[in-house]
N, C-alpha and C positions, 0 to 999 in steps of 0.2 A: 411402056408397061400398059397392059390392057385395062380400061376403065374400072372393071370389077374382076378381080382375079376370082377363080374358083376356090370356093371354101365350104364343101360339103361338112355337114355336121358330123357323119360318120368318120370323117378323116381326122378329127381332133376333139372328140366327145369327152375323152378322160382328161385331156390338157386343158379344155374349157372348163371342165366341173373343177378342177385344180385352180385356176387362174381366176374364176369367178368368185371363189372364196377368198383368194388372196386381195382382191379388188374390194370384197366386202369388208376386209378388216381394214383396209385403208380408208375406204369411203366411211365407215364409222368413227374413225380419228377425224375425219373432215366434219362430219356432222357434229361430233362433240366440241371441236376447237373454232368452228366458224360462226359469224354472225348470221341468225336465222333471216332469210329474206322470203319476199312474198312468194308463194307456191313452191317453196322449198329450194328456189333456185341457188341457194348457196351449196347445196350438198352434191350434185352430180359433179363427174370429171370433165376436164376440157382436153381435146387432142391436141398435141403437140407434134413437131417435126421429128420426133423419133418414138413417141408413145403417147401417154397421158398424163396428166397433172391434176393435183388437188387446187392448184394455185396457192397463193401464200394466204395463210390464216395465223389466228393467235394474236398476241400483241395488246390484248385489252385487260389483262391481268398479270399475273407472274409468268405467263408462257411467253416465251419470245415469238416473234413472227417467224414462221417456218413454213416450208411446203413439202410436198412428196411426190417424186416422179417416177413413173414407170417408164424404163428405157427399153422397148421393145425391139431394138436393133443391136444394143450391146446386152440385153437381157439381164439388167441389174435395176435394184430399186435404190433411190437416193432421197435422203432427208437432207435438206439445206436449210440453215438458220442464216438470219439477216446479217449477224455479223461475221459471216463466211465461213463458219464451221459446216463440216459436213461428214455424213456417214453414208456409205453405200456398200451393198453387198450383192452377190449373184442370185439370180432365180432359179436357174435349172437344177435339179436335184434335191429340191427341198419339197418336204411335206407341207401341209397347211399349218401343222403344229411348229414345225422348225420356222416357216416364215413368221408366224405370231409372235414366237419367241425371239427372232432376231430383230425384227421390227420395233417391239417394245424394249430390248436392250439399246437400241440404236436411239430411240426416244428419250429413255432414261439417261444415257451417256449426254446427250445433249441438253439436259435440263427442261425437258418437255414431258410434262405429267398429265396424260389424258386417260379417263376410264371410258371403255365401250362395254356393251352387252356382247360378249365374244361367243357369238354362236350365229349360224347361218340364219338368213332371212328367206323364207319361201323357196327352199331348195329341197332336194329329196330326201335330206336327213337332218337332224338337229343336233349332230355330233358338236361339242364346244370345240372352237377353234384349237384351243390349247392341247387337245386331246386327238385332235384329228391326223392321224399318221397314215390314213387309207388313201387320201387324195395327195398324190406325190408326182403325178404325170405332167411332164414339161415338154414338149416339143418346140424346140427354137424356131423351127421352120414355119410351122403353123401359127405362133405365135407372132411372128412377124407378118405373116399373110393377115392375120386378124387386124394389126394395126394398120397395115396398107389399105383393107377394105373401109376400116373405120375413116381412114383420112380421105380416101376417094368418097364416101357417102357424105361425110361432113362437108365437103365442098359443093355437093349436089344439093343438099339442105341448105347450105347458104345461098346459094342461086335462087332455090325456092322462096326462101324467107324474105328475099329482095323484092318480090312482087308485091308484099303486102306492106300497107303503110300504117296499120293499125298496131296496137302492143302485140308484141312477138317475143317470145322467150329466146334465149341464146340457144345454140345447137349443144345439146348436153349428151352426154354420154352416162346413162344412170347404171350405177353399181349394183343395184338391188335386183333388176331386171335384165342387165347386159344388154340393153338396146340404145340406139341413139336416135334423138328427136328433137324437133323444134315444133312450136306450138303457137297458134294464131289465136287471139282473145277477141270477142266482140264486145267486151266492156259492160255486158249486162250481168248481173249478179244472180248467183244461182244458190237458193236455200237447200242445204242438204238436210236430209232426214236425221231423226236421233240416232240411228244405226251406224251413221257414218263415223269412221275413225278420224283422228285428229289429222291425219296426213292426207287422207282423201277431202276432208271438210276444206282444208286450204288449198290443196292443188287443184281443185274443181269447185274453187268460189265464184268462179266466172264461167260462162258459156266459152268453149274451146274447140277448135279443129286442130288435132296434133297429127302430125307425119312423122314417120321414122321408119327404122330398120333394125331388125333382130336377126341373130345368127341361128335360129332355131332353138326350140326346146321341145318339154315333153308333150305340148298341146300341137306345136307343128313343126315337126322334126327336119326342117329345111330352113335356110336362110329365105327372108321375104322383106319387101317394102310394104308398109301399112300406112293406112289413115283412119282416125274414127273421129266422130263428132260427139261431145258430150254437154249435156244431156242429148241423148240421142232422139232427133225429131220424128214424128211419125212419117212412113213411107221412105226413110232414107234407102233402104235396100233395093227400092224400085228405081233409082235413079242411074242413068247409064255411067259406066266406067271406061277408061280409056288406057291401054290398048284393049284388043278384044280378049287377051289372056287374062285380065284382071277379073276380079269376083268379089263379091260380098260372102264373108264367113261369119256365121253365128259365132258370138262371144259373150258368155256370161250374161245373157239376155239381151244383148244389143248385137252390133254388126262392125267388123273390120273390114275395110277395102283394103284387098291384098293383092300384090304383083309379085309372084314368084321371082326371087334372085336370078333362077336359072333363065325365066323367060327374059329378064331385062338384059341377062348377058349374050343372049342369042340374037337380040334386035340388031338392027342395022346400025342404029344410033342409040347406044345403051343409055346414055347421060339424058338424052332428049326424051326417051321412052319414059323414063323415071320420072322427069319433071312434068311430062303429060299426064301420066297416071297420079302424081299427086295432085296436079291441078283439077283433074277432073273429080278427084275425090273432096277435094275443098269446095268447088263450086256445087256438088251434089249437098253437101252438107250445109253450106251457107243459102243455098236457095231453100232448102227445106225448113231450115231454122230462122229465115227471115233475115240474114245479114244484109247490110248494104254492101254489095260487092264493088259497085262503081265507086263509092266514096273512099274505100280503103284500097283501091288499086294504085300501086306505086307508079309514077311516071315513066313510062317505058315498060312496064309490066306486061303480063301475059294478057292479050285481048283474045277471048272466047266467045264463039257464036252461042255456045251454050249457057253462057252468063246473062 
């Protein structure tokens, strides 16, 4: 199988919109039933050998330990409880309303009682999940392709993470923004302004350089790899990026380093090209922000003349 299968946004935009809402529903269950971690690391999904998982949660009150898994090969959702009980249902052919109803019926059957804010976050509409019958597209071929891309990208991000010996996040799949990312931390605290919401205040409580991939959205309608430094240091967008196809894109008053997925796919060494891009973006941010690059390089990690 090729390292990065083709997945143009236009080929599955309707399916992606439905699946994104399915994942937000389950993600909100994870948010409600898991112990809060620094930088909200408890909230995202992790990639599995057949899809994505919430990981085990609950167990600290009257809620049993349970996990919810999306199987994007068999196209089912499964809720498993620590005592061996399980409920599973098919994903194709469901509207968001049907998915929400079936999931909460399964949770209730298993004695799991979780309350969520049942409406989409930062999507194109605010129709409550129980009333959303418009989003019902589900192309199994493209959903499997989505998982295959996630799995391939996750391994590249794991390799990238291995070159840094400082504080690093797990490789996460974020259900609110539908991207997959890994974040490096300098260890220096950042004071957020009074306008910062609680999520931002905690997520960016330290200097970070984040690297990831998204499948395309209304701001950039094609899949791409990205990196950003926060807070953004002066002159970041003047730093060089590799390969030559990579570029800095203005975004919400700062800049994203961008490598289009199509450019990575067409390279002679797609994985190596992505790793080189992510490393060049890291060096750009680390140099401008004054990180100690040598002190946080893992043994055997990338040696870069630009560093």
